[in-house]
DRENPAGU-468428 format. One line per 3 residues: their letters; for each residue x, y, z of N, C-alpha, C. Coordinates in nm, 2 decimals. Each point is the difference from the previous one (the first is absolute). Example, Ala and Ser with C-alpha at 12.3 -4.5 7.8 and 13.67 -1.06 7.14 Angstrom:
2
AS) 1.32/-0.57/0.78/-0.09/0.12/0.00/0.09/0.12/0.00 | -0.04/0.11/-0.07/0.09/0.11/0.00/-0.08/0.11/0.08 $
END
This chain:
154
MDA) 1.29/1.74/-0.25/-0.12/0.13/0.04/0.03/0.05/0.08 | -0.03/0.13/-0.01/0.05/0.09/0.06/-0.15/0.08/0.11 | 0.03/0.04/0.14/-0.10/0.04/0.10/-0.10/0.04/-0.03 $
AEW) -0.01/0.10/-0.11/-0.13/0.08/0.00/-0.10/-0.20/-0.12 | 0.06/-0.05/-0.11/-0.05/-0.04/-0.04/-0.08/-0.13/0.10 | 0.13/-0.05/0.08/-0.03/-0.19/0.13/-0.15/0.11/0.07 $
KRL) -0.01/0.12/0.05/-0.07/0.13/0.10/-0.18/-0.07/-0.08 | 0.03/-0.01/-0.16/-0.12/0.06/-0.09/-0.05/-0.13/0.03 | 0.09/-0.05/-0.02/-0.04/-0.21/-0.01/-0.08/-0.06/0.11 $
VEG) 0.08/0.09/0.11/-0.08/-0.09/0.13/-0.14/0.05/0.03 | 0.05/0.15/-0.05/-0.22/0.03/0.05/-0.09/-0.04/-0.14 | 0.03/-0.09/-0.12/-0.05/-0.02/-0.07/0.01/0.06/-0.13 $
TGC) 0.02/0.10/-0.01/0.01/0.09/-0.09/0.10/-0.11/-0.12 | -0.10/-0.02/-0.14/0.07/-0.07/-0.12/0.01/-0.13/0.06 | 0.01/-0.10/0.09/-0.01/-0.11/0.05/-0.04/-0.09/-0.09 $
PMD) 0.08/-0.08/-0.04/0.00/-0.11/-0.10/-0.05/-0.16/0.01 | -0.04/-0.02/0.17/-0.07/0.00/0.04/-0.14/-0.02/0.09 | -0.02/0.16/-0.04/-0.13/0.01/0.01/-0.12/-0.06/-0.06 $
VPR) -0.12/-0.02/0.03/-0.11/-0.04/-0.08/-0.02/0.13/-0.04 | -0.05/0.03/-0.16/-0.04/-0.14/-0.07/0.13/-0.02/-0.03 | 0.00/-0.14/0.06/0.12/-0.08/-0.09/-0.01/-0.09/-0.10 $
PSS) 0.12/-0.05/-0.11/-0.04/-0.07/-0.11/-0.01/-0.13/0.00 | -0.10/-0.10/-0.04/0.00/-0.13/0.03/0.15/-0.05/0.00 | 0.06/0.03/-0.09/0.13/-0.09/-0.10/0.06/0.12/-0.02 $
NDY) 0.20/0.00/0.01/0.01/0.09/-0.06/0.15/-0.03/-0.01 | 0.09/0.05/0.00/0.15/-0.10/-0.03/0.10/-0.04/0.17 | -0.12/0.00/0.07/0.06/-0.04/0.10/-0.08/-0.12/0.11 $
WDL) -0.15/0.05/-0.05/-0.08/-0.11/0.08/-0.17/-0.04/-0.07 | -0.01/-0.09/0.02/-0.13/-0.07/-0.05/-0.10/0.04/0.15 | -0.14/0.04/-0.08/-0.06/-0.02/0.18/-0.04/-0.18/-0.04 $
VAP) 0.02/-0.05/0.17/-0.12/-0.15/0.03/-0.13/0.04/0.07 | 0.03/0.11/0.06/-0.19/-0.02/0.06/0.05/0.16/0.09 | -0.12/0.09/0.02/-0.04/0.08/0.09/0.01/-0.11/0.15 $
LSV) 0.02/0.07/0.12/-0.08/-0.03/0.09/-0.02/0.10/0.13 | 0.00/0.03/0.07/-0.14/0.07/0.12/0.06/0.12/0.00 | 0.16/0.02/0.02/0.03/0.14/-0.01/0.17/0.03/-0.11 $
SSL) 0.01/-0.12/-0.03/0.11/-0.02/-0.10/-0.01/-0.10/-0.13 | 0.06/0.05/-0.09/-0.02/-0.12/-0.12/0.18/-0.04/0.05 | -0.07/-0.14/-0.09/0.17/-0.14/-0.03/0.00/0.07/-0.14 $
YLN) 0.18/0.05/-0.04/0.04/-0.11/-0.09/0.09/-0.04/-0.06 | 0.02/-0.11/-0.09/0.11/-0.05/-0.03/0.16/0.05/-0.10 | 0.06/-0.01/0.10/0.16/0.11/-0.08/0.00/-0.05/-0.18 $
KNQ) -0.01/0.07/-0.07/0.12/-0.08/-0.08/0.11/-0.04/-0.02 | 0.04/0.05/0.05/0.17/-0.05/0.07/-0.06/-0.10/0.03 | 0.05/-0.12/-0.01/-0.08/-0.21/0.07/0.18/-0.07/0.03 $
AYR) 0.11/0.15/0.04/0.11/-0.07/0.07/-0.04/-0.09/0.10 | -0.08/0.01/0.08/-0.09/-0.06/0.09/-0.12/-0.07/-0.08 | 0.00/-0.11/0.00/-0.19/0.01/-0.06/-0.04/-0.04/0.12 $
GHC) -0.12/0.10/-0.06/-0.13/0.03/0.09/0.01/0.15/0.09 | 0.20/0.09/0.00/-0.03/0.10/0.06/-0.15/0.10/-0.06 | -0.03/0.06/0.10/-0.17/0.15/-0.02/0.04/0.08/0.11 $
MLI) -0.06/0.04/-0.05/0.04/0.23/0.13/-0.19/-0.03/0.01 | -0.02/-0.01/0.12/-0.17/0.08/0.07/0.01/0.15/0.01 | -0.07/0.02/-0.03/0.04/0.14/-0.06/-0.15/0.11/0.07 $
LDR) -0.01/0.08/0.14/-0.07/0.05/0.06/-0.11/0.10/-0.15 | -0.09/0.01/0.02/-0.11/0.07/-0.11/0.00/0.10/0.10 | 0.03/0.04/0.08/0.02/0.19/0.03/0.15/-0.02/-0.02 $
HAA) 0.02/0.18/0.01/0.14/-0.01/0.01/0.00/0.08/0.16 | 0.15/-0.10/0.05/0.03/-0.02/0.10/0.18/-0.01/0.00 | 0.13/0.09/0.04/0.08/-0.10/-0.03/0.07/-0.07/0.06 $
RLD) -0.03/0.01/0.16/0.01/-0.09/0.11/-0.10/-0.02/0.09 | -0.02/-0.19/0.04/-0.06/-0.01/0.11/-0.08/0.05/0.13 | 0.10/0.08/0.04/-0.03/0.08/0.09/-0.10/0.17/-0.06 $
QLS) -0.04/-0.04/-0.08/-0.04/0.13/-0.06/-0.20/-0.09/-0.04 | 0.00/-0.15/0.07/-0.10/-0.08/0.00/-0.08/0.02/0.08 | -0.13/0.01/-0.03/-0.15/-0.02/0.16/0.07/-0.13/0.06 $
AGE) -0.03/-0.05/0.13/-0.08/-0.04/0.01/-0.06/-0.17/-0.03 | -0.10/0.05/-0.04/-0.10/-0.07/-0.13/0.06/-0.04/-0.11 | 0.08/0.15/-0.10/0.09/-0.07/-0.08/0.12/-0.09/-0.04 $
WAA) 0.08/-0.03/0.16/0.14/-0.05/-0.03/-0.10/-0.16/0.07 | -0.08/-0.01/0.05/-0.09/-0.11/0.01/-0.04/-0.08/-0.11 | -0.06/0.07/-0.10/-0.03/-0.01/-0.17/0.09/-0.01/-0.08 $
YST) 0.06/0.03/0.00/0.13/-0.01/-0.07/0.17/-0.11/0.04 | -0.08/0.01/0.10/0.08/-0.18/0.11/-0.06/-0.10/-0.07 | -0.17/-0.04/0.00/-0.05/-0.08/-0.04/-0.02/-0.01/-0.14 $
DLF) 0.04/0.15/-0.10/0.02/-0.06/-0.13/0.14/-0.03/0.00 | 0.13/0.00/0.06/0.15/0.00/-0.01/-0.05/-0.21/0.03 | -0.08/-0.08/0.09/0.02/-0.10/0.09/-0.07/-0.05/-0.17 $
AAQ) -0.06/0.02/-0.03/-0.11/-0.07/-0.14/0.05/-0.02/-0.11 | 0.08/0.11/0.01/0.12/0.02/-0.17/0.11/-0.10/0.02 | 0.09/0.00/0.11/0.07/-0.09/0.08/-0.02/-0.13/-0.03 $
NAI) -0.13/-0.05/0.08/-0.03/-0.14/-0.04/0.00/-0.02/-0.16 | -0.05/0.04/-0.05/-0.06/-0.07/-0.16/0.13/0.05/-0.07 | 0.10/0.03/0.01/0.14/0.04/-0.02/0.04/-0.11/0.05 $
MRV) 0.00/-0.06/0.14/0.05/-0.12/-0.01/-0.03/-0.14/0.01 | -0.14/0.02/-0.05/-0.06/-0.16/-0.06/0.00/0.01/-0.17 | 0.02/0.10/-0.05/-0.03/0.00/-0.10/0.15/-0.03/-0.10 $
TRP) 0.15/0.09/0.12/0.17/-0.04/-0.04/0.04/-0.14/0.07 | -0.05/0.00/0.10/0.04/-0.10/0.11/0.17/-0.02/-0.03 | 0.03/0.17/0.04/0.13/0.01/0.06/0.06/-0.08/0.12 $
DHI) 0.15/0.03/0.00/0.02/-0.05/0.14/0.05/0.12/0.14 | -0.08/0.10/-0.04/0.04/0.15/0.10/-0.08/0.04/-0.12 | -0.05/0.15/0.10/-0.04/0.13/-0.08/0.03/0.13/0.10 $
NIE) 0.03/0.09/-0.10/0.05/0.14/0.08/-0.12/0.05/-0.03 | -0.06/0.08/0.09/-0.06/0.15/0.04/0.03/0.09/0.03 | 0.03/0.12/-0.16/0.07/0.09/0.05/-0.06/0.16/-0.02 $
TLG) 0.00/0.11/0.07/-0.03/0.12/-0.02/0.13/0.10/-0.02 | 0.01/-0.01/-0.06/0.12/0.16/-0.05/0.01/0.14/-0.04 | -0.08/-0.01/-0.19/0.00/0.17/0.07/0.04/0.10/-0.01 $
NVV) 0.12/-0.06/-0.06/0.12/0.10/0.00/0.01/0.00/-0.15 | -0.05/-0.02/-0.09/-0.08/0.08/-0.20/-0.07/0.06/0.06 | -0.07/-0.06/-0.01/-0.15/0.05/0.01/-0.04/0.01/0.14 $
PHL) -0.10/0.16/0.01/-0.02/-0.05/0.19/-0.16/0.00/0.05 | -0.07/-0.14/-0.10/-0.11/-0.02/-0.01/0.03/-0.14/0.13 | -0.07/-0.06/0.05/-0.05/-0.06/0.08/-0.02/-0.11/-0.06 $
HWH) 0.11/-0.15/-0.02/-0.04/-0.10/-0.03/0.05/-0.12/0.00 | -0.04/-0.08/-0.01/0.10/-0.17/0.08/0.10/-0.07/-0.15 | 0.10/-0.02/0.03/0.02/-0.09/-0.14/0.01/-0.14/0.08 $
IVP) -0.10/-0.10/0.01/0.05/-0.11/0.03/0.08/-0.09/-0.14 | 0.10/-0.07/0.09/0.09/-0.07/-0.10/0.01/-0.15/0.06 | -0.02/-0.08/-0.13/0.04/-0.14/0.05/0.14/-0.01/-0.04 $
RYQ) 0.02/-0.05/0.12/0.16/-0.03/-0.05/-0.01/-0.23/-0.01 | 0.12/0.01/-0.05/0.06/-0.16/-0.02/0.12/-0.01/0.06 | 0.02/-0.06/0.03/0.14/-0.10/-0.03/0.09/0.05/-0.10 $
TDR) -0.08/-0.03/-0.11/0.13/0.00/-0.10/-0.04/0.12/-0.09 | -0.02/0.10/0.05/-0.04/0.13/-0.06/0.11/0.07/0.02 | 0.09/0.11/0.00/0.16/0.02/-0.08/0.05/0.07/0.14 $
RWG) -0.12/0.07/0.09/0.09/0.06/0.13/-0.08/-0.05/0.14 | -0.08/-0.14/-0.04/-0.04/-0.06/0.12/0.10/0.03/0.12 | -0.03/0.03/0.11/0.05/0.04/0.14/0.03/0.14/-0.04 $
API) -0.06/0.09/-0.09/0.05/0.12/0.04/-0.13/0.06/-0.05 | 0.04/0.11/0.01/-0.14/0.09/-0.05/-0.08/0.07/-0.14 | -0.06/-0.04/-0.10/0.03/0.02/-0.11/0.08/0.14/-0.10 $
WTT) -0.05/0.08/0.11/0.07/0.13/-0.08/0.16/0.06/0.02 | -0.02/0.05/-0.15/0.21/-0.01/0.02/-0.05/0.22/-0.03 | 0.16/-0.02/0.01/0.00/0.21/-0.03/0.14/-0.05/-0.11 $
PLS) -0.07/0.07/-0.12/-0.09/0.09/-0.04/-0.13/-0.09/-0.01 | -0.10/0.01/-0.03/-0.09/-0.10/0.01/-0.06/-0.02/-0.18 | 0.11/0.05/-0.10/0.05/-0.04/-0.13/0.11/-0.11/-0.02 $
DMP) 0.02/-0.01/0.11/0.09/-0.19/0.01/-0.07/-0.11/0.05 | -0.13/0.02/0.08/-0.15/-0.08/-0.03/0.00/-0.08/-0.14 | -0.05/-0.14/0.03/-0.02/-0.06/-0.10/-0.11/0.04/-0.09 $
DVR) -0.05/-0.02/-0.15/-0.16/-0.03/-0.01/0.01/-0.09/-0.03 | -0.15/0.02/-0.02/-0.01/-0.17/-0.02/-0.18/0.00/-0.03 | -0.05/-0.05/-0.17/-0.09/-0.01/0.00/-0.04/-0.06/-0.06 $
LSD) -0.12/-0.07/0.01/-0.11/-0.12/0.02/-0.04/-0.03/-0.18 | -0.01/-0.05/-0.06/-0.08/0.02/-0.11/-0.18/0.03/0.04 | -0.04/0.03/-0.10/-0.12/0.05/0.07/-0.13/-0.13/0.03 $
AER) -0.01/-0.09/-0.05/-0.04/-0.11/0.01/0.07/-0.05/0.15 | 0.10/0.02/0.05/0.04/-0.07/0.13/-0.05/0.14/0.08 | -0.02/0.15/-0.04/-0.02/0.08/0.12/-0.10/-0.02/0.03 $
DLL) -0.13/-0.02/-0.12/-0.11/-0.08/0.02/-0.07/-0.04/0.07 | 0.09/-0.12/-0.03/-0.07/-0.10/0.09/0.07/0.03/0.13 | 0.06/0.10/0.02/0.06/0.00/0.17/-0.08/0.11/0.05 $
LDE) -0.05/0.10/-0.10/-0.11/0.02/0.03/-0.15/-0.02/0.08 | -0.06/-0.07/-0.15/-0.10/-0.11/0.04/0.00/-0.03/0.13 | 0.20/-0.09/0.05/0.00/-0.10/0.11/-0.05/0.12/0.15 $
LRR) 0.04/0.11/-0.01/0.00/0.08/0.12/-0.14/0.06/0.01 | -0.08/0.01/-0.08/-0.11/0.07/0.01/-0.08/-0.16/0.05 | -0.03/-0.05/-0.07/-0.05/-0.11/0.02/0.04/-0.05/0.21 $
ALA) 0.10/-0.03/0.04/0.09/0.02/0.14/-0.11/0.14/0.01 | -0.02/0.08/-0.02/-0.02/0.14/0.14/-0.18/-0.02/0.02 | -0.05/-0.05/-0.12/-0.13/0.00/0.01/-0.10/-0.08/0.14 $
P) -0.10/0.08/0.01/-0.04/-0.10/0.11/-0.05/-0.14/0.00 $
END
């Protein structure tokens, strides 16, 4: 990506994570909208329960949030990671905000299991094309989405 393209995305022009976002696409399925963000289940389930919490307004970095937005986004993250932990029961969980590919504020919430292929190391590999791609059956995916939605319900 060249500097002009990066600048355009940072400013929010043509950002693929800006609202309105599709509830489902090649990368995710909507779990639920929260207060200032929405939780999506990644289509790639190499790490069962891997979700993204995407801020609903465009911002590329945490320092671009007001104190109130940061508090609300943190509350959303707390609720999302607790729901994922209850449903997937992993051995550990990674929570990362990167934005190196798409500069729109989002958290990767990645359950980790002692049996996973990269236990003890970050999940990210370079190049990204070397990352494992695991897809659930439609029935498994629907069940996981339903369990996550129930875990988020008040």
